[in-house]
C-alpha atoms as an extended CHARMM CRD file, in Angstrom:
* protein
*
        64  EXT
         1         1  MET       CA            193.9730000000       31.0480000000       76.2240000000  PROA      1               0.0000000000
         2         2  VAL       CA            196.3820000000       33.6510000000       74.9780000000  PROA      2               0.0000000000
         3         3  ASP       CA            193.6240000000       36.3010000000       74.9920000000  PROA      3               0.0000000000
         4         4  ARG       CA            192.8210000000       35.7540000000       78.6840000000  PROA      4               0.0000000000
         5         5  GLY       CA            196.3870000000       36.2780000000       79.9190000000  PROA      5               0.0000000000
         6         6  GLY       CA            197.8890000000       34.4490000000       82.7270000000  PROA      6               0.0000000000
         7         7  VAL       CA            199.4690000000       31.8830000000       80.5080000000  PROA      7               0.0000000000
         8         8  THR       CA            201.6260000000       29.4290000000       82.5580000000  PROA      8               0.0000000000
         9         9  ASP       CA            204.1590000000       26.8300000000       81.4280000000  PROA      9               0.0000000000
        10        10  ALA       CA            201.8050000000       24.0670000000       82.1700000000  PROA      10              0.0000000000
        11        11  SER       CA            198.9630000000       25.5970000000       79.9720000000  PROA      11              0.0000000000
        12        12  LEU       CA            201.4620000000       26.2210000000       77.0930000000  PROA      12              0.0000000000
        13        13  ASP       CA            202.6370000000       22.5680000000       77.3810000000  PROA      13              0.0000000000
        14        14  ALA       CA            199.0470000000       21.4620000000       77.2580000000  PROA      14              0.0000000000
        15        15  PHE       CA            198.1700000000       23.7430000000       74.3890000000  PROA      15              0.0000000000
        16        16  PHE       CA            201.0900000000       22.6430000000       72.3020000000  PROA      16              0.0000000000
        17        17  GLN       CA            200.3480000000       18.9680000000       72.9400000000  PROA      17              0.0000000000
        18        18  SER       CA            196.9540000000       19.6430000000       71.8150000000  PROA      18              0.0000000000
        19        19  VAL       CA            198.3360000000       21.3910000000       68.5600000000  PROA      19              0.0000000000
        20        20  SER       CA            200.6380000000       18.5500000000       67.8590000000  PROA      20              0.0000000000
        21        21  GLU       CA            197.5510000000       16.1660000000       67.6980000000  PROA      21              0.0000000000
        22        22  ILE       CA            196.0250000000       18.1730000000       64.8800000000  PROA      22              0.0000000000
        23        23  THR       CA            196.5500000000       16.0690000000       61.7040000000  PROA      23              0.0000000000
        24        24  SER       CA            195.9850000000       18.7670000000       59.1050000000  PROA      24              0.0000000000
        25        25  SER       CA            198.9290000000       20.8380000000       58.6130000000  PROA      25              0.0000000000
        26        26  TYR       CA            196.7730000000       23.6240000000       57.2720000000  PROA      26              0.0000000000
        27        27  ASP       CA            194.7760000000       23.7740000000       60.4950000000  PROA      27              0.0000000000
        28        28  LYS       CA            197.7650000000       23.4840000000       62.6660000000  PROA      28              0.0000000000
        29        29  GLN       CA            199.4340000000       26.4490000000       60.9700000000  PROA      29              0.0000000000
        30        30  ARG       CA            196.1980000000       28.4180000000       61.4130000000  PROA      30              0.0000000000
        31        31  VAL       CA            196.1330000000       27.8030000000       65.1240000000  PROA      31              0.0000000000
        32        32  LEU       CA            199.7780000000       28.6870000000       65.5150000000  PROA      32              0.0000000000
        33        33  ARG       CA            199.4840000000       31.6260000000       63.3560000000  PROA      33              0.0000000000
        34        34  ARG       CA            196.6480000000       32.9690000000       65.3510000000  PROA      34              0.0000000000
        35        35  VAL       CA            198.7440000000       32.5630000000       68.5590000000  PROA      35              0.0000000000
        36        36  VAL       CA            201.7330000000       34.3510000000       66.9280000000  PROA      36              0.0000000000
        37        37  ASP       CA            199.4650000000       37.1830000000       65.6870000000  PROA      37              0.0000000000
        38        38  ARG       CA            198.3600000000       37.7350000000       69.4710000000  PROA      38              0.0000000000
        39        39  LEU       CA            201.8250000000       37.6210000000       71.0640000000  PROA      39              0.0000000000
        40        40  SER       CA            203.1950000000       41.1200000000       71.7040000000  PROA      40              0.0000000000
        41        41  ALA       CA            206.6770000000       39.8420000000       71.1620000000  PROA      41              0.0000000000
        42        42  THR       CA            206.0010000000       39.5810000000       67.6120000000  PROA      42              0.0000000000
        43        43  ARG       CA            204.8130000000       43.1290000000       67.0900000000  PROA      43              0.0000000000
        44        44  GLY       CA            207.2420000000       45.0950000000       64.8720000000  PROA      44              0.0000000000
        45        45  LEU       CA            208.6780000000       41.9660000000       63.3310000000  PROA      45              0.0000000000
        46        46  GLY       CA            208.6860000000       41.8740000000       59.5580000000  PROA      46              0.0000000000
        47        47  SER       CA            206.8510000000       39.1140000000       57.8640000000  PROA      47              0.0000000000
        48        48  HSD       CA            210.1120000000       37.1680000000       57.1310000000  PROA      48              0.0000000000
        49        49  ASP       CA            211.2410000000       37.3030000000       60.7670000000  PROA      49              0.0000000000
        50        50  GLU       CA            207.7160000000       36.5390000000       61.9970000000  PROA      50              0.0000000000
        51        51  HSD       CA            207.6720000000       33.3450000000       59.7970000000  PROA      51              0.0000000000
        52        52  ARG       CA            211.1940000000       32.3850000000       61.1910000000  PROA      52              0.0000000000
        53        53  ALA       CA            209.9710000000       32.9480000000       64.8220000000  PROA      53              0.0000000000
        54        54  LEU       CA            206.9580000000       30.6380000000       64.1020000000  PROA      54              0.0000000000
        55        55  ALA       CA            209.1170000000       28.0520000000       62.4060000000  PROA      55              0.0000000000
        56        56  ALA       CA            211.3900000000       28.0280000000       65.4910000000  PROA      56              0.0000000000
        57        57  LEU       CA            208.4740000000       27.5010000000       67.7110000000  PROA      57              0.0000000000
        58        58  VAL       CA            207.0530000000       24.6110000000       65.8460000000  PROA      58              0.0000000000
        59        59  ARG       CA            210.5620000000       22.9800000000       65.7120000000  PROA      59              0.0000000000
        60        60  SER       CA            211.0180000000       23.3050000000       69.3430000000  PROA      60              0.0000000000
        61        61  GLU       CA            207.6170000000       21.5610000000       69.8190000000  PROA      61              0.0000000000
        62        62  VAL       CA            208.6280000000       18.6570000000       67.5090000000  PROA      62              0.0000000000
        63        63  ARG       CA            211.6240000000       18.0380000000       69.6400000000  PROA      63              0.0000000000
        64        64  ARG       CA            209.7090000000       17.7960000000       72.9920000000  PROA      64              0.0000000000
């Protein structure tokens, strides 16, 4: 989805809903990590800040 471009709010909502249904925390972090690795906004972030951005992303999804 991220690789193809043209990501809409609706497709992101559907994606994160699907991710929230993954029961394995290891598998969930692998999916989220792959997305973060592809986002241009994370380029140039140090490892610590990248992890903080990913954690914020996950926390925002938990609140939905």
